LUMDREN-461144 format. One record per residue (C-alpha): residue in three letters; x, y, z. Coordinates in steps of 0.001 Angstrom, whole numbers, padded with zeros to 6 digits, always signed. Each point is the difference from the previous one (the first is absolute). Layout:
AlaXYZ...
//
This chain:
Met-009200+127098-028421Lys-001851-003337-000523Val+001185-003058+000871Phe-001217-003049-001550Leu-000533-003232+001950Val+000395-003495-001195Lys-004018+000125-000183Asp+000100+002933-002304Leu+001950-001819-002455Leu-002097-003131+000093Ala-002907+002093-000322Ala+001143+001456-003319Asn+001263-003466-001079Glu-003458-001410+000458Glu-001851+002782-001776Met+002342-000675-003303Ala-000545-003853+000646Arg-003385+000832-000353Glu+000485+001614-003563Asn+002328-002867-000922Arg-003007-002488+001172Ser-002487+001981-002063Leu+001733+000161-003287Leu+001035-003802-000054Lys-003890-000712+000779Gln-000706+001811-003450Tyr+001910-002060-001624Gly-001104-003109+001970Leu+003618-000945+000522Ile+001296-001736+003228Ala+003287+001319+001878Leu+002406-002257+002044Asn+002579+001741+002191Leu+002749-002514+000520Ile+002071+000756+002956Gly+003232-002349+001267Gly+003635+001003+001001Pro+002667+000111-002114Gly+001116-003301-001734Ala-003471-001545+001011Gly-000584-000834-004073Lys-002551+002308-000784Thr+001126+001015-003491Thr+000997-003711-000703Leu-003690-000967+001150Leu-001166+002726-002385Glu+002137-001035-002934Lys-001382-003691+000156Thr-003668+000981+000733Val-000039+002414-003039Thr+001602-002876-002321Ala-002350-002201+001226Leu-003403+001911-000010Ser+000672+002669-002912Asn-002033-002028-002486Arg-002837+000605+002790Leu+000167+003041+001723Arg+001429+003291-001279Phe+002383+001496+002551Gly+001175+003427+000927Ile+003124+000162+002727Ile+000892+003015+002157Glu+003667-000649+001170Gly+000983+001770+003057Asp+003381+000274+000987Ile+002603+002661+001794Cys+002318+000109-003210Thr+000545-001788-003257Ser-002424-001676-002698Arg+001623-003406+000255Asp-003192-001494+001231Ala-002280+001773-002466Glu+002427-001072-002685Arg-000167-003651+000580Leu-003718+000083-000304Ala-000522+002256-003079Arg+002046-002876-001726Leu-002865-002031+000476Gly-002159+002614-002306Val-002241+001083+003167Glu-000698+003542+000463Val+002362+001189+002901Ile+000290+003940+001664Gln+003174+000133+002453Ile-000180+002338+002886Asn+003124+000966+001778Thr-000680+001370+003490Gly+003420+001637+000341Gly+000434-001304+003835Ala-003576-000875+001163Cys-000651-003138+001040His-003567-000601-001140Leu-002103+000984-002934Asp-002917+002398+000918Ala-003558+000782-001666Ala+001202+003072-001423Met+003080-001709-001844Val-002142-002515-001514Gly-002515+002290-001065Arg+002164+001954-002345Val+000676-002830-001874Leu-002922-002054-000178Arg-001545+001958-003152Glu+003322-000429-001755Leu-001109-003892+000034Ser-002423-000994-002660Leu-002777-000580+002363Ala-002616-000629-002335Glu+002220-003066-001246Leu+000566-001647+003118Asp-001308-002688+002396Leu+002374+000290+002858Ile+002291+002656+001682Ile+002918-001416+001912Val+001821+002642+002186Glu+003462-001630+001249Asn+000539+002279+002857Val+003838+001107+001377Gly+001674-002996+001745Asn-001440+000330+003723Leu-002472-001729+002251Val-000557+002829+002067Cys-000610+003571-001548Pro-002188-001454-002928Ala-002100-001464+001914Glu-001403+003295+001792Phe-001101+001707-003589Asp-002682-000773-001906Leu+000573+000409-003805Gly-003470-000513-001055Glu+000525-003725-000554Asp-002657-002627+000520Ile+002402-002513+001244Lys+003045+000077+002130Val+002152-003114-000451Ala+002909-000825+002582Val+002894-001528-001427Phe+002970-001709+001777Ser+002458-002886-000584Val+001002-002642+002044Thr+003499+001476+000134Glu-001032+002989+002076Gly-000724-002114+002694Ser-003252-001392+002005Asp-000085+003084+002200Lys-001388+002501-002695Pro-003805-000633+000611Ala+000634+000833+003826Lys+002253+002642-000483Tyr-001818+001777-002527Pro-003968-000651+000514Leu-001484+002974-001847Val+000441-000911-003167Phe-001060-003780+000583Gln-002978+001680+001842Gln-000985+001995-003029Ala+000828-002365-003034Lys-002560-001958-001572Ala+002602-002613-001199Cys+003745-000860+000961Val+002516-001542-002222Leu+002632-001785+001479Thr+002774-000044-002488Lys+003162-002345-000900Leu-001417-003231+001487Asp+002639-001888-001860Leu+002629+001358+002654Leu-001832-001266+003203Pro+002105-003142+000069Tyr+002880+002305+000303Thr-001580+002083+002858Asp-001143-000413+003510Phe-003096+001740-001190Asp-003199-001261+002144Leu-002867-000581-002726Asp-002372-001483+002144Gly+000558+002491+002912Val+000015+003184-002283Leu-003078-001310-001607Lys-001763-000262+003512Glu+001211+003262+000953Ile-001284+001756-003139Ala-003576-001691+000868Gln+000013+001695+003329Ile+001025+003468-001470Asn-002526-000277-002693Pro-002125-003002+000048Ala-001696+000885-003432Leu+003487+000630-001906Lys+000447-002392-003034Val+003581-001166+000019Phe+001803-001328-003062Pro+003246-001732+000727Leu+002091-000323-003315Ser+003210+000173-002048Ala-000208+002081-003084Arg+003187-001551-000887Thr-001298-003928-000269Gly-003593+001061-000443Glu-000967-001683+003274Gly-003383+001585+001245Met-000066+002508-002762Gly-003487-001573-001329Ala-001765+000552+003067Trp+001346+003694-000254Tyr-001156+000611-003882Glu-003330-001407+000950Trp-000894+002011+002709Leu+000966+003198-001785Arg-001597-000898-003150Cys-003068-000512+002455Gln+000560+003275+001805Ala+000123+001959-003642His-002851-001660-001513Ala-002421+000336+003165His+001157+003591+000149Arg-001136+000542-003578Glu-003096-001493+000254Leu-001027+002100+003081Ala+001627+003257-001688Pro-002647+002466-001810Ala+000636+000208-003725Phe+002425+002472-001271Ser-001366+002252-002476
//
C-alpha cells in the first residue's frame, strides 16, 4: 500500500498546472485566480468588471463552488462565456479540475481567463491552477485581521482587491493599519480599495486589469 503525502498531491497538481499554463500560453491568454472568502464580493466584482470592459476585453470565466451554479448564472446573463465547476465538498479548485474544463472555452476568441475560486482564503492559496496572477479579495466587513491571519494568499498575490469600501463608515475596519500590514507582508502587492456597488475605486482596477491583459498579449507568441 502506498501512502500519499501532501507533497505527492501538490507535486501532481504542479504537473497539471504546468500543462494548463502551457495551453494558455499557446493561445496568448492571461489567467487570473480570484481568491477570497465567502461574501467577499468576488462575483459582484466580476459582474461590474465584465460590464465595464466587455468592449475592450473578451472574458472567459471559470466559476468554482462547492455546489449550485448561482454565480455562473449571474455572469452568464451578461453574455460572457462561463463554465461552472462544483467541487462536491472540496474547499478549493485544483489544476486538474480547471484543466478538464479549459478546452471547453473558446480559447482562440478570448483575451482573459478569470477563475473565481471556491470561497476560502486558506486552501486555494496552496494550489497552483496554471494561472499567471493570483488576486486576493477581501472586504471591510470581514475585519482588519485577515492579512495577518491568512498571509499566504497575500504573499503569493500580485494584486489585492479590498471590497465594500462604501460600508467602511459602519465598521471598525482599520484601513490605514491594514494597508501598512499588507505592505509588510508583500511590499510589491498592488492594493485596490474599492466599492463595486458605488463605483468608487473601480477605475484603477479596470485600468490595471486592462494593462495586464495587453502587456501579456504583447509578450505572448503569436498563435497559429
